[in-house]
PQR file of N, CA, C, O and H, with PARSE charges and radii, in Angstrom:
ATOM      1  N   MET A   1      88.102  86.734 100.365 -0.4000 1.5000
ATOM      2  CA  MET A   1      90.079  87.079  99.486 -0.0000 2.0000
ATOM      3  C   MET A   1      89.976  87.799 100.280  0.5500 1.7000
ATOM      4  O   MET A   1      89.207  88.529 100.906 -0.5500 1.4000
ATOM      5  N   PRO A   2      91.762  87.179 100.055 -0.5600 1.5000
ATOM      6  CA  PRO A   2      92.866  88.111 101.002  0.2800 2.0000
ATOM      7  C   PRO A   2      92.710  89.833 100.275  0.5500 1.7000
ATOM      8  O   PRO A   2      92.088  90.239  99.294 -0.5500 1.4000
ATOM      9  N   GLY A   3      93.612  90.552 101.313 -0.4000 1.5000
ATOM     10  CA  GLY A   3      93.509  91.484 100.556 -0.0000 2.0000
ATOM     11  C   GLY A   3      95.260  92.502 101.997  0.5500 1.7000
ATOM     12  O   GLY A   3      95.825  92.438 103.089 -0.5500 1.4000
ATOM     13  H   GLY A   3      94.117  90.222 102.111  0.4000 1.0000
ATOM     14  N   VAL A   4      95.188  93.090 100.935 -0.4000 1.5000
ATOM     15  CA  VAL A   4      96.829  93.480 101.845 -0.0000 2.0000
ATOM     16  C   VAL A   4      96.237  95.283 101.938  0.5500 1.7000
ATOM     17  O   VAL A   4      95.749  96.073 101.129 -0.5500 1.4000
ATOM     18  H   VAL A   4      94.728  93.142 100.048  0.4000 1.0000
ATOM     19  N   THR A   5      96.512  95.312 102.998 -0.4000 1.5000
ATOM     20  CA  THR A   5      96.557  97.100 103.458 -0.0000 2.0000
ATOM     21  C   THR A   5      98.051  98.211 103.684  0.5500 1.7000
ATOM     22  O   THR A   5      99.077  97.897 104.287 -0.5500 1.4000
ATOM     23  H   THR A   5      96.909  94.671 103.654  0.4000 1.0000
ATOM     24  N   ILE A   6      97.798  99.394 103.075 -0.4000 1.5000
ATOM     25  CA  ILE A   6      99.029  99.889 103.229 -0.0000 2.0000
ATOM     26  C   ILE A   6      99.188 100.884 104.067  0.5500 1.7000
ATOM     27  O   ILE A   6      99.174 101.777 103.220 -0.5500 1.4000
ATOM     28  H   ILE A   6      96.964  99.649 102.584  0.4000 1.0000
ATOM     29  N   ASP A   7      99.340 101.487 105.144 -0.4000 1.5000
ATOM     30  CA  ASP A   7     100.126 102.087 105.339 -0.0000 2.0000
ATOM     31  C   ASP A   7     100.886 103.649 104.250  0.5500 1.7000
ATOM     32  O   ASP A   7     101.978 104.085 104.615 -0.5500 1.4000
ATOM     33  H   ASP A   7      99.351 100.762 105.833  0.4000 1.0000
ATOM     34  N   LYS A   8     100.274 104.218 103.176 -0.4000 1.5000
ATOM     35  CA  LYS A   8     101.021 104.814 102.817 -0.0000 2.0000
ATOM     36  C   LYS A   8     102.161 105.942 103.211  0.5500 1.7000
ATOM     37  O   LYS A   8     103.320 106.023 102.806 -0.5500 1.4000
ATOM     38  H   LYS A   8      99.387 103.863 102.880  0.4000 1.0000
ATOM     39  N   ASN A   9     101.324 106.924 104.288 -0.4000 1.5000
ATOM     40  CA  ASN A   9     102.081 107.739 105.136 -0.0000 2.0000
ATOM     41  C   ASN A   9     103.204 107.040 106.294  0.5500 1.7000
ATOM     42  O   ASN A   9     103.792 107.901 106.948 -0.5500 1.4000
ATOM     43  H   ASN A   9     100.382 106.859 104.617  0.4000 1.0000
ATOM     44  N   HIS A  10     103.600 105.495 106.652 -0.4000 1.5000
ATOM     45  CA  HIS A  10     104.508 104.652 106.520 -0.0000 2.0000
ATOM     46  C   HIS A  10     105.628 104.558 106.018  0.5500 1.7000
ATOM     47  O   HIS A  10     106.799 104.729 106.357 -0.5500 1.4000
ATOM     48  H   HIS A  10     103.122 104.795 106.121  0.4000 1.0000
ATOM     49  N   CYS A  11     104.702 104.062 104.594 -0.4000 1.5000
ATOM     50  CA  CYS A  11     105.735 103.357 103.829 -0.0000 2.0000
ATOM     51  C   CYS A  11     107.077 104.673 103.005  0.5500 1.7000
ATOM     52  O   CYS A  11     106.999 105.865 102.707 -0.5500 1.4000
ATOM     53  H   CYS A  11     103.751 103.923 104.319  0.4000 1.0000
ATOM     54  N   LYS A  12     107.993 103.802 102.924 -0.4000 1.5000
ATOM     55  CA  LYS A  12     109.280 104.581 101.976 -0.0000 2.0000
ATOM     56  C   LYS A  12     108.875 104.492 101.284  0.5500 1.7000
ATOM     57  O   LYS A  12     108.025 105.379 101.210 -0.5500 1.4000
ATOM     58  H   LYS A  12     108.057 102.834 103.165  0.4000 1.0000
ATOM     59  N   GLY A  13     108.866 103.970 100.602 -0.4000 1.5000
ATOM     60  CA  GLY A  13     109.230 103.469  99.012 -0.0000 2.0000
ATOM     61  C   GLY A  13     110.932 102.735  98.289  0.5500 1.7000
ATOM     62  O   GLY A  13     111.583 102.834  97.249 -0.5500 1.4000
ATOM     63  H   GLY A  13     109.556 103.249 100.662  0.4000 1.0000
ATOM     64  N   CYS A  14     111.020 102.082  99.492 -0.4000 1.5000
ATOM     65  CA  CYS A  14     111.758 100.884  99.764 -0.0000 2.0000
ATOM     66  C   CYS A  14     111.923  99.693  98.300  0.5500 1.7000
ATOM     67  O   CYS A  14     112.799  99.064  97.707 -0.5500 1.4000
ATOM     68  H   CYS A  14     110.491 102.001 100.337  0.4000 1.0000
ATOM     69  N   GLU A  15     110.358  99.941  98.258 -0.4000 1.5000
ATOM     70  CA  GLU A  15     109.907  98.699  96.972 -0.0000 2.0000
ATOM     71  C   GLU A  15     110.469  96.941  97.566  0.5500 1.7000
ATOM     72  O   GLU A  15     110.902  96.077  96.803 -0.5500 1.4000
ATOM     73  H   GLU A  15     109.647 100.452  98.740  0.4000 1.0000
ATOM     74  N   LEU A  16     110.357  96.835  98.584 -0.4000 1.5000
ATOM     75  CA  LEU A  16     111.051  95.446  99.060 -0.0000 2.0000
ATOM     76  C   LEU A  16     109.266  94.270  98.745  0.5500 1.7000
ATOM     77  O   LEU A  16     108.952  93.282  98.081 -0.5500 1.4000
ATOM     78  H   LEU A  16     110.006  97.536  99.204  0.4000 1.0000
ATOM     79  N   CYS A  17     108.666  95.142  99.629 -0.4000 1.5000
ATOM     80  CA  CYS A  17     107.317  94.493  99.028 -0.0000 2.0000
ATOM     81  C   CYS A  17     106.764  94.251  97.538  0.5500 1.7000
ATOM     82  O   CYS A  17     105.803  93.567  97.182 -0.5500 1.4000
ATOM     83  H   CYS A  17     108.921  95.944 100.169  0.4000 1.0000
ATOM     84  N   VAL A  18     107.647  95.007  96.786 -0.4000 1.5000
ATOM     85  CA  VAL A  18     106.691  94.420  95.686 -0.0000 2.0000
ATOM     86  C   VAL A  18     107.758  93.965  94.795  0.5500 1.7000
ATOM     87  O   VAL A  18     107.792  93.662  93.602 -0.5500 1.4000
ATOM     88  H   VAL A  18     108.426  95.562  97.075  0.4000 1.0000
ATOM     89  N   LYS A  19     108.513  94.003  95.621 -0.4000 1.5000
ATOM     90  CA  LYS A  19     110.022  92.703  94.929 -0.0000 2.0000
ATOM     91  C   LYS A  19     109.784  91.350  95.465  0.5500 1.7000
ATOM     92  O   LYS A  19     110.407  90.431  94.933 -0.5500 1.4000
ATOM     93  H   LYS A  19     108.486  94.249  96.590  0.4000 1.0000
ATOM     94  N   ALA A  20     109.186  91.155  96.186 -0.4000 1.5000
ATOM     95  CA  ALA A  20     109.320  90.214  96.909 -0.0000 2.0000
ATOM     96  C   ALA A  20     107.774  89.362  97.073  0.5500 1.7000
ATOM     97  O   ALA A  20     107.532  88.164  97.218 -0.5500 1.4000
ATOM     98  H   ALA A  20     108.681  91.902  96.618  0.4000 1.0000
ATOM     99  N   CYS A  21     106.990  90.426  96.987 -0.4000 1.5000
ATOM    100  CA  CYS A  21     105.360  89.278  96.211 -0.0000 2.0000
ATOM    101  C   CYS A  21     105.614  87.828  94.715  0.5500 1.7000
ATOM    102  O   CYS A  21     106.359  87.947  93.743 -0.5500 1.4000
ATOM    103  H   CYS A  21     107.187  91.399  96.869  0.4000 1.0000
ATOM    104  N   PRO A  22     105.118  87.157  94.899 -0.5600 1.5000
ATOM    105  CA  PRO A  22     105.793  85.563  94.619  0.2800 2.0000
ATOM    106  C   PRO A  22     103.866  86.054  93.275  0.5500 1.7000
ATOM    107  O   PRO A  22     104.032  85.812  92.080 -0.5500 1.4000
ATOM    108  N   GLN A  23     103.012  86.399  93.524 -0.4000 1.5000
ATOM    109  CA  GLN A  23     102.246  86.891  92.562 -0.0000 2.0000
ATOM    110  C   GLN A  23     101.812  87.888  91.477  0.5500 1.7000
ATOM    111  O   GLN A  23     101.057  87.975  90.508 -0.5500 1.4000
ATOM    112  H   GLN A  23     102.877  86.596  94.495  0.4000 1.0000
ATOM    113  N   GLN A  24     103.431  89.151  92.747 -0.4000 1.5000
ATOM    114  CA  GLN A  24     103.129  90.351  91.444 -0.0000 2.0000
ATOM    115  C   GLN A  24     101.777  91.862  91.193  0.5500 1.7000
ATOM    116  O   GLN A  24     101.309  92.725  90.450 -0.5500 1.4000
ATOM    117  H   GLN A  24     104.044  89.080  93.534  0.4000 1.0000
ATOM    118  N   VAL A  25     101.764  91.136  92.622 -0.4000 1.5000
ATOM    119  CA  VAL A  25      99.705  91.957  92.612 -0.0000 2.0000
ATOM    120  C   VAL A  25     100.324  93.473  94.199  0.5500 1.7000
ATOM    121  O   VAL A  25      99.678  93.776  95.202 -0.5500 1.4000
ATOM    122  H   VAL A  25     102.145  90.435  93.225  0.4000 1.0000
ATOM    123  N   LEU A  26     101.386  93.898  93.850 -0.4000 1.5000
ATOM    124  CA  LEU A  26     101.563  95.234  94.418 -0.0000 2.0000
ATOM    125  C   LEU A  26     103.242  96.214  93.629  0.5500 1.7000
ATOM    126  O   LEU A  26     104.418  95.850  93.669 -0.5500 1.4000
ATOM    127  H   LEU A  26     101.910  93.652  93.035  0.4000 1.0000
ATOM    128  N   SER A  27     102.753  97.220  93.131 -0.4000 1.5000
ATOM    129  CA  SER A  27     103.466  98.141  92.823 -0.0000 2.0000
ATOM    130  C   SER A  27     103.598  99.503  93.285  0.5500 1.7000
ATOM    131  O   SER A  27     102.842  99.948  94.148 -0.5500 1.4000
ATOM    132  H   SER A  27     101.798  97.516  93.099  0.4000 1.0000
ATOM    133  N   MET A  28     104.703 100.326  92.653 -0.4000 1.5000
ATOM    134  CA  MET A  28     104.589 101.676  92.850 -0.0000 2.0000
ATOM    135  C   MET A  28     103.428 103.015  92.938  0.5500 1.7000
ATOM    136  O   MET A  28     102.502 102.603  92.239 -0.5500 1.4000
ATOM    137  H   MET A  28     105.318  99.964  91.952  0.4000 1.0000
ATOM    138  N   SER A  29     103.124 104.094  93.341 -0.4000 1.5000
ATOM    139  CA  SER A  29     102.274 104.816  92.913 -0.0000 2.0000
ATOM    140  C   SER A  29     103.256 106.316  92.558  0.5500 1.7000
ATOM    141  O   SER A  29     104.208 106.908  93.065 -0.5500 1.4000
ATOM    142  H   SER A  29     103.876 104.428  93.909  0.4000 1.0000
ATOM    143  N   THR A  30     102.301 106.471  91.309 -0.4000 1.5000
ATOM    144  CA  THR A  30     103.713 107.567  90.872 -0.0000 2.0000
ATOM    145  C   THR A  30     102.558 108.716  91.702  0.5500 1.7000
ATOM    146  O   THR A  30     102.565 109.807  91.134 -0.5500 1.4000
ATOM    147  H   THR A  30     101.527 105.990  90.897  0.4000 1.0000
ATOM    148  N   ASP A  31     101.492 108.644  93.048 -0.4000 1.5000
ATOM    149  CA  ASP A  31     101.781 109.702  94.015 -0.0000 2.0000
ATOM    150  C   ASP A  31     102.763 109.871  95.418  0.5500 1.7000
ATOM    151  O   ASP A  31     103.003 108.909  96.147 -0.5500 1.4000
ATOM    152  H   ASP A  31     101.487 107.757  93.510  0.4000 1.0000
ATOM    153  N   ILE A  32     103.118 110.802  95.590 -0.4000 1.5000
ATOM    154  CA  ILE A  32     103.888 111.324  95.980 -0.0000 2.0000
ATOM    155  C   ILE A  32     103.099 111.505  97.549  0.5500 1.7000
ATOM    156  O   ILE A  32     101.970 111.940  97.780 -0.5500 1.4000
ATOM    157  H   ILE A  32     102.923 111.584  94.998  0.4000 1.0000
ATOM    158  N   THR A  33     104.057 111.042  98.425 -0.4000 1.5000
ATOM    159  CA  THR A  33     103.409 111.362 100.710 -0.0000 2.0000
ATOM    160  C   THR A  33     103.939 112.421 100.511  0.5500 1.7000
ATOM    161  O   THR A  33     104.514 113.087  99.650 -0.5500 1.4000
ATOM    162  H   THR A  33     104.974 110.689  98.238  0.4000 1.0000
ATOM    163  N   VAL A  34     103.462 112.424 101.969 -0.4000 1.5000
ATOM    164  CA  VAL A  34     103.866 114.882 102.240 -0.0000 2.0000
ATOM    165  C   VAL A  34     105.259 114.275 102.783  0.5500 1.7000
ATOM    166  O   VAL A  34     106.081 115.187 102.693 -0.5500 1.4000
ATOM    167  H   VAL A  34     102.996 111.883 102.669  0.4000 1.0000
ATOM    168  N   ARG A  35     105.902 113.050 103.338 -0.4000 1.5000
ATOM    169  CA  ARG A  35     107.436 112.437 103.910 -0.0000 2.0000
ATOM    170  C   ARG A  35     108.592 112.735 102.192  0.5500 1.7000
ATOM    171  O   ARG A  35     109.810 112.896 102.275 -0.5500 1.4000
ATOM    172  H   ARG A  35     105.234 112.309 103.411  0.4000 1.0000
ATOM    173  N   GLY A  36     107.789 112.739 100.769 -0.4000 1.5000
ATOM    174  CA  GLY A  36     108.305 113.195  99.898 -0.0000 2.0000
ATOM    175  C   GLY A  36     108.468 111.453  99.049  0.5500 1.7000
ATOM    176  O   GLY A  36     109.246 111.311  98.105 -0.5500 1.4000
ATOM    177  H   GLY A  36     106.799 112.609 100.701  0.4000 1.0000
ATOM    178  N   TYR A  37     107.754 110.475  99.493 -0.4000 1.5000
ATOM    179  CA  TYR A  37     108.219 109.407  98.857 -0.0000 2.0000
ATOM    180  C   TYR A  37     106.708 109.077  97.907  0.5500 1.7000
ATOM    181  O   TYR A  37     105.806 109.905  97.787 -0.5500 1.4000
ATOM    182  H   TYR A  37     107.122 110.590 100.259  0.4000 1.0000
ATOM    183  N   PHE A  38     106.694 107.688  97.295 -0.4000 1.5000
ATOM    184  CA  PHE A  38     106.652 107.126  96.458 -0.0000 2.0000
ATOM    185  C   PHE A  38     105.694 105.740  96.695  0.5500 1.7000
ATOM    186  O   PHE A  38     105.951 104.953  95.784 -0.5500 1.4000
ATOM    187  H   PHE A  38     107.427 107.015  97.392  0.4000 1.0000
ATOM    188  N   TYR A  39     105.178 105.460  97.164 -0.4000 1.5000
ATOM    189  CA  TYR A  39     104.422 104.109  98.432 -0.0000 2.0000
ATOM    190  C   TYR A  39     103.883 103.483  97.344  0.5500 1.7000
ATOM    191  O   TYR A  39     103.364 103.805  96.275 -0.5500 1.4000
ATOM    192  H   TYR A  39     104.969 106.100  97.904  0.4000 1.0000
ATOM    193  N   ALA A  40     104.248 102.186  98.127 -0.4000 1.5000
ATOM    194  CA  ALA A  40     103.413 100.249  97.652 -0.0000 2.0000
ATOM    195  C   ALA A  40     101.339 100.904  97.094  0.5500 1.7000
ATOM    196  O   ALA A  40     100.627 101.677  97.737 -0.5500 1.4000
ATOM    197  H   ALA A  40     104.670 101.924  98.995  0.4000 1.0000
ATOM    198  N   GLN A  41     101.159 100.521  96.376 -0.4000 1.5000
ATOM    199  CA  GLN A  41      99.403 100.244  96.323 -0.0000 2.0000
ATOM    200  C   GLN A  41      99.551  98.994  96.126  0.5500 1.7000
ATOM    201  O   GLN A  41     100.688  98.525  96.085 -0.5500 1.4000
ATOM    202  H   GLN A  41     101.737  99.893  95.854  0.4000 1.0000
ATOM    203  N   MET A  42      98.486  98.235  95.972 -0.4000 1.5000
ATOM    204  CA  MET A  42      97.644  97.171  94.470 -0.0000 2.0000
ATOM    205  C   MET A  42      96.750  97.228  93.862  0.5500 1.7000
ATOM    206  O   MET A  42      95.580  97.593  93.756 -0.5500 1.4000
ATOM    207  H   MET A  42      97.562  98.616  96.005  0.4000 1.0000
ATOM    208  N   HIS A  43      97.846  96.609  93.308 -0.4000 1.5000
ATOM    209  CA  HIS A  43      97.781  96.945  91.504 -0.0000 2.0000
ATOM    210  C   HIS A  43      96.497  96.373  91.175  0.5500 1.7000
ATOM    211  O   HIS A  43      95.431  96.923  90.898 -0.5500 1.4000
ATOM    212  H   HIS A  43      98.797  96.312  93.395  0.4000 1.0000
ATOM    213  N   ASP A  44      96.872  94.944  91.278 -0.4000 1.5000
ATOM    214  CA  ASP A  44      95.852  93.903  91.262 -0.0000 2.0000
ATOM    215  C   ASP A  44      95.327  92.795  92.455  0.5500 1.7000
ATOM    216  O   ASP A  44      96.117  92.044  93.027 -0.5500 1.4000
ATOM    217  H   ASP A  44      97.737  94.497  91.503  0.4000 1.0000
ATOM    218  N   PRO A  45      93.794  92.823  92.745 -0.5600 1.5000
ATOM    219  CA  PRO A  45      93.966  92.338  94.409  0.2800 2.0000
ATOM    220  C   PRO A  45      93.677  90.992  94.378  0.5500 1.7000
ATOM    221  O   PRO A  45      94.053  90.158  95.202 -0.5500 1.4000
ATOM    222  N   SER A  46      92.776  90.745  93.086 -0.4000 1.5000
ATOM    223  CA  SER A  46      92.262  89.262  92.493 -0.0000 2.0000
ATOM    224  C   SER A  46      93.139  88.133  92.875  0.5500 1.7000
ATOM    225  O   SER A  46      92.995  87.106  93.539 -0.5500 1.4000
ATOM    226  H   SER A  46      92.470  91.422  92.417  0.4000 1.0000
ATOM    227  N   ARG A  47      94.246  88.779  92.114 -0.4000 1.5000
ATOM    228  CA  ARG A  47      95.738  87.848  92.119 -0.0000 2.0000
ATOM    229  C   ARG A  47      96.821  87.568  93.704  0.5500 1.7000
ATOM    230  O   ARG A  47      97.856  86.912  93.822 -0.5500 1.4000
ATOM    231  H   ARG A  47      94.363  89.613  91.574  0.4000 1.0000
ATOM    232  N   CYS A  48      95.906  88.514  94.909 -0.4000 1.5000
ATOM    233  CA  CYS A  48      96.294  87.537  96.510 -0.0000 2.0000
ATOM    234  C   CYS A  48      95.843  87.011  97.058  0.5500 1.7000
ATOM    235  O   CYS A  48      94.657  86.942  97.380 -0.5500 1.4000
ATOM    236  H   CYS A  48      95.066  89.047  94.813  0.4000 1.0000
ATOM    237  N   ILE A  49      97.100  86.244  97.430 -0.4000 1.5000
ATOM    238  CA  ILE A  49      97.047  84.695  97.654 -0.0000 2.0000
ATOM    239  C   ILE A  49      97.131  84.701  99.944  0.5500 1.7000
ATOM    240  O   ILE A  49      97.182  83.907 100.884 -0.5500 1.4000
ATOM    241  H   ILE A  49      98.064  86.300  97.168  0.4000 1.0000
ATOM    242  N   GLY A  50      97.101  85.727  99.749 -0.4000 1.5000
ATOM    243  CA  GLY A  50      97.580  85.773 101.801 -0.0000 2.0000
ATOM    244  C   GLY A  50      98.761  85.785 102.132  0.5500 1.7000
ATOM    245  O   GLY A  50      99.195  85.620 103.272 -0.5500 1.4000
ATOM    246  H   GLY A  50      97.059  86.372  98.985  0.4000 1.0000
ATOM    247  N   CYS A  51      99.250  85.944 101.342 -0.4000 1.5000
ATOM    248  CA  CYS A  51     100.653  84.821 101.470 -0.0000 2.0000
ATOM    249  C   CYS A  51     102.086  85.637 103.722  0.5500 1.7000
ATOM    250  O   CYS A  51     102.678  85.261 104.733 -0.5500 1.4000
ATOM    251  H   CYS A  51      98.897  86.078 100.416  0.4000 1.0000
ATOM    252  N   THR A  52     101.820  86.370 103.206 -0.4000 1.5000
ATOM    253  CA  THR A  52     102.208  88.027 104.475 -0.0000 2.0000
ATOM    254  C   THR A  52     103.214  87.446 103.426  0.5500 1.7000
ATOM    255  O   THR A  52     102.719  86.319 103.407 -0.5500 1.4000
ATOM    256  H   THR A  52     101.339  86.676 102.384  0.4000 1.0000
ATOM    257  N   ILE A  53     103.997  87.385 102.758 -0.4000 1.5000
ATOM    258  CA  ILE A  53     105.830  87.696 102.160 -0.0000 2.0000
ATOM    259  C   ILE A  53     106.056  89.408 102.274  0.5500 1.7000
ATOM    260  O   ILE A  53     107.092  89.958 102.649 -0.5500 1.4000
ATOM    261  H   ILE A  53     104.399  88.300 102.774  0.4000 1.0000
ATOM    262  N   CYS A  54     104.651  90.150 101.797 -0.4000 1.5000
ATOM    263  CA  CYS A  54     104.863  91.668 102.128 -0.0000 2.0000
ATOM    264  C   CYS A  54     105.092  92.413 103.520  0.5500 1.7000
ATOM    265  O   CYS A  54     105.789  93.360 103.886 -0.5500 1.4000
ATOM    266  H   CYS A  54     103.809  89.702 101.493  0.4000 1.0000
ATOM    267  N   ALA A  55     104.334  91.692 104.025 -0.4000 1.5000
ATOM    268  CA  ALA A  55     103.789  92.152 105.777 -0.0000 2.0000
ATOM    269  C   ALA A  55     105.705  92.056 105.978  0.5500 1.7000
ATOM    270  O   ALA A  55     106.518  92.921 106.303 -0.5500 1.4000
ATOM    271  H   ALA A  55     103.768  90.923 103.728  0.4000 1.0000
ATOM    272  N   LEU A  56     105.816  91.061 105.728 -0.4000 1.5000
ATOM    273  CA  LEU A  56     106.917  90.043 106.644 -0.0000 2.0000
ATOM    274  C   LEU A  56     108.613  90.788 106.114  0.5500 1.7000
ATOM    275  O   LEU A  56     109.626  90.750 106.812 -0.5500 1.4000
ATOM    276  H   LEU A  56     105.155  90.358 105.464  0.4000 1.0000
ATOM    277  N   THR A  57     108.493  91.499 104.549 -0.4000 1.5000
ATOM    278  CA  THR A  57     109.901  91.909 104.620 -0.0000 2.0000
ATOM    279  C   THR A  57     109.845  93.415 104.413  0.5500 1.7000
ATOM    280  O   THR A  57     110.802  94.074 104.007 -0.5500 1.4000
ATOM    281  H   THR A  57     107.670  91.530 103.981  0.4000 1.0000
ATOM    282  N   CYS A  58     108.638  93.915 104.725 -0.4000 1.5000
ATOM    283  CA  CYS A  58     107.980  96.004 105.209 -0.0000 2.0000
ATOM    284  C   CYS A  58     108.990  96.484 106.982  0.5500 1.7000
ATOM    285  O   CYS A  58     108.826  96.415 108.200 -0.5500 1.4000
ATOM    286  H   CYS A  58     107.860  93.380 105.054  0.4000 1.0000
ATOM    287  N   PRO A  59     109.960  96.929 106.009 -0.5600 1.5000
ATOM    288  CA  PRO A  59     110.575  97.726 107.515  0.2800 2.0000
ATOM    289  C   PRO A  59     110.028  98.293 107.698  0.5500 1.7000
ATOM    290  O   PRO A  59     110.394  98.601 108.832 -0.5500 1.4000
ATOM    291  N   ASP A  60     109.403  98.739 107.536 -0.4000 1.5000
ATOM    292  CA  ASP A  60     108.323 100.322 108.601 -0.0000 2.0000
ATOM    293  C   ASP A  60     106.564  99.921 109.303  0.5500 1.7000
ATOM    294  O   ASP A  60     105.597 100.477 109.822 -0.5500 1.4000
ATOM    295  H   ASP A  60     109.106  98.489 106.615  0.4000 1.0000
ATOM    296  N   ALA A  61     107.292  97.907 108.639 -0.4000 1.5000
ATOM    297  CA  ALA A  61     105.593  97.246 109.362 -0.0000 2.0000
ATOM    298  C   ALA A  61     104.581  98.787 108.902  0.5500 1.7000
ATOM    299  O   ALA A  61     104.128  99.636 109.669 -0.5500 1.4000
ATOM    300  H   ALA A  61     108.079  97.456 108.217  0.4000 1.0000
ATOM    301  N   ALA A  62     104.491  98.719 107.606 -0.4000 1.5000
ATOM    302  CA  ALA A  62     103.292  99.584 107.435 -0.0000 2.0000
ATOM    303  C   ALA A  62     101.945  98.691 105.794  0.5500 1.7000
ATOM    304  O   ALA A  62     101.153  98.964 104.892 -0.5500 1.4000
ATOM    305  H   ALA A  62     104.859  98.029 106.983  0.4000 1.0000
ATOM    306  N   ILE A  63     102.674  97.543 106.554 -0.4000 1.5000
ATOM    307  CA  ILE A  63     101.761  97.050 105.814 -0.0000 2.0000
ATOM    308  C   ILE A  63     100.559  96.066 106.317  0.5500 1.7000
ATOM    309  O   ILE A  63     100.040  97.052 106.840 -0.5500 1.4000
ATOM    310  H   ILE A  63     103.317  97.321 107.286  0.4000 1.0000
ATOM    311  N   GLU A  64      99.672  95.045 106.625 -0.4000 1.5000
ATOM    312  CA  GLU A  64      98.714  94.192 107.234 -0.0000 2.0000
ATOM    313  C   GLU A  64      97.215  94.144 105.470  0.5500 1.7000
ATOM    314  O   GLU A  64      96.436  94.728 104.716 -0.5500 1.4000
ATOM    315  H   GLU A  64     100.094  94.244 106.200  0.4000 1.0000
ATOM    316  N   VAL A  65      98.168  92.403 106.115 -0.4000 1.5000
ATOM    317  CA  VAL A  65      97.542  91.419 105.210 -0.0000 2.0000
ATOM    318  C   VAL A  65      96.134  91.221 105.931  0.5500 1.7000
ATOM    319  O   VAL A  65      96.145  91.173 107.161 -0.5500 1.4000
ATOM    320  H   VAL A  65      98.801  91.929 106.727  0.4000 1.0000
ATOM    321  N   HIS A  66      94.990  91.110 105.292 -0.4000 1.5000
ATOM    322  CA  HIS A  66      94.160  90.217 105.641 -0.0000 2.0000
ATOM    323  C   HIS A  66      93.288  89.071 105.288  0.5500 1.7000
ATOM    324  O   HIS A  66      92.341  89.600 104.707 -0.5500 1.4000
ATOM    325  H   HIS A  66      94.981  91.150 104.292  0.4000 1.0000
ATOM    326  N   THR A  67      93.045  87.519 105.329 -0.4000 1.5000
ATOM    327  CA  THR A  67      93.374  87.022 105.090 -0.0000 2.0000
ATOM    328  C   THR A  67      91.802  86.352 104.805  0.5500 1.7000
ATOM    329  O   THR A  67      91.498  85.581 103.895 -0.5500 1.4000
ATOM    330  H   THR A  67      93.815  87.089 105.801  0.4000 1.0000
ATOM    331  N   ASN A  68      90.971  86.869 105.813 -0.4000 1.5000
ATOM    332  CA  ASN A  68      89.715  86.645 105.791 -0.0000 2.0000
ATOM    333  C   ASN A  68      89.450  84.758 106.327  0.5500 1.7000
ATOM    334  O   ASN A  68      88.421  84.224 106.740 -0.5500 1.4000
ATOM    335  H   ASN A  68      91.218  87.495 106.552  0.4000 1.0000
ATOM    336  N   GLY A  69      89.977  84.531 106.239 -0.4000 1.5000
ATOM    337  CA  GLY A  69      89.906  82.634 107.231 -0.0000 2.0000
ATOM    338  C   GLY A  69      90.877  82.082 105.899  0.5500 1.7000
ATOM    339  O   GLY A  69      91.906  82.716 106.131 -0.5500 1.4000
ATOM    340  H   GLY A  69      90.814  84.965 105.904  0.4000 1.0000
ATOM    341  N   THR A  70      90.991  81.764 105.402 -0.4000 1.5000
ATOM    342  CA  THR A  70      91.765  81.492 103.951 -0.0000 2.0000
ATOM    343  C   THR A  70      93.073  82.298 104.296  0.5500 1.7000
ATOM    344  O   THR A  70      93.202  83.488 104.009 -0.5500 1.4000
ATOM    345  H   THR A  70      90.155  81.249 105.214  0.4000 1.0000
ATOM    346  N   SER A  71      94.288  81.347 105.109 -0.4000 1.5000
ATOM    347  CA  SER A  71      96.291  80.779 104.635 -0.0000 2.0000
ATOM    348  C   SER A  71      96.198  80.570 103.833  0.5500 1.7000
ATOM    349  O   SER A  71      95.259  79.863 103.469 -0.5500 1.4000
ATOM    350  H   SER A  71      94.183  80.380 105.343  0.4000 1.0000
ATOM    351  N   TYR A  72      97.009  80.990 103.095 -0.4000 1.5000
ATOM    352  CA  TYR A  72      98.261  80.146 102.376 -0.0000 2.0000
ATOM    353  C   TYR A  72      99.000  80.000 102.744  0.5500 1.7000
ATOM    354  O   TYR A  72      99.211  81.143 103.151 -0.5500 1.4000
ATOM    355  H   TYR A  72      97.773  81.564 103.391  0.4000 1.0000
ATOM    356  N   VAL A  73     100.132  79.244 103.171 -0.4000 1.5000
ATOM    357  CA  VAL A  73     101.515  78.987 103.683 -0.0000 2.0000
ATOM    358  C   VAL A  73     102.450  78.465 102.667  0.5500 1.7000
ATOM    359  O   VAL A  73     102.380  77.391 102.069 -0.5500 1.4000
ATOM    360  H   VAL A  73      99.961  78.316 102.841  0.4000 1.0000
ATOM    361  N   LEU A  74     103.066  79.112 102.598 -0.4000 1.5000
ATOM    362  CA  LEU A  74     104.585  79.237 101.109 -0.0000 2.0000
ATOM    363  C   LEU A  74     106.017  78.196 101.720  0.5500 1.7000
ATOM    364  O   LEU A  74     106.792  77.327 101.319 -0.5500 1.4000
ATOM    365  H   LEU A  74     103.123  79.985 103.083  0.4000 1.0000
ATOM    366  N   PHE A  75     105.635  79.144 103.164 -0.4000 1.5000
ATOM    367  CA  PHE A  75     106.710  78.862 104.264 -0.0000 2.0000
ATOM    368  C   PHE A  75     106.448  78.027 105.300  0.5500 1.7000
ATOM    369  O   PHE A  75     105.493  78.599 105.825 -0.5500 1.4000
ATOM    370  H   PHE A  75     105.006  79.850 103.490  0.4000 1.0000
ATOM    371  N   GLN A  76     106.693  76.899 106.045 -0.4000 1.5000
ATOM    372  CA  GLN A  76     106.795  76.975 107.154 -0.0000 2.0000
ATOM    373  C   GLN A  76     107.376  77.827 108.333  0.5500 1.7000
ATOM    374  O   GLN A  76     107.600  76.951 109.168 -0.5500 1.4000
ATOM    375  H   GLN A  76     107.469  76.434 105.618  0.4000 1.0000
ATOM    376  N   TYR A  77     107.635  78.642 108.718 -0.4000 1.5000
ATOM    377  CA  TYR A  77     107.751  79.543 110.341 -0.0000 2.0000
ATOM    378  C   TYR A  77     108.269  78.925 111.481  0.5500 1.7000
ATOM    379  O   TYR A  77     108.335  79.544 112.543 -0.5500 1.4000
ATOM    380  H   TYR A  77     107.453  79.354 108.039  0.4000 1.0000
TER
END
């Protein structure tokens, strides 16, 4: 099952990944980081297809996607 790891200390809370996710598995947390930002988190990991769109849209490179052997390609890059 694919999954997303978000480094909350590098996330500045821009919400670009939340808006870009086609499966709507990401949301903003209610906790605040030490830098004073709300950070992105996975709220429904079972719906993640490992498309990496969230990682590609993150301007801070705070998101890493793990596909575990299966990778779905939504776009040809």
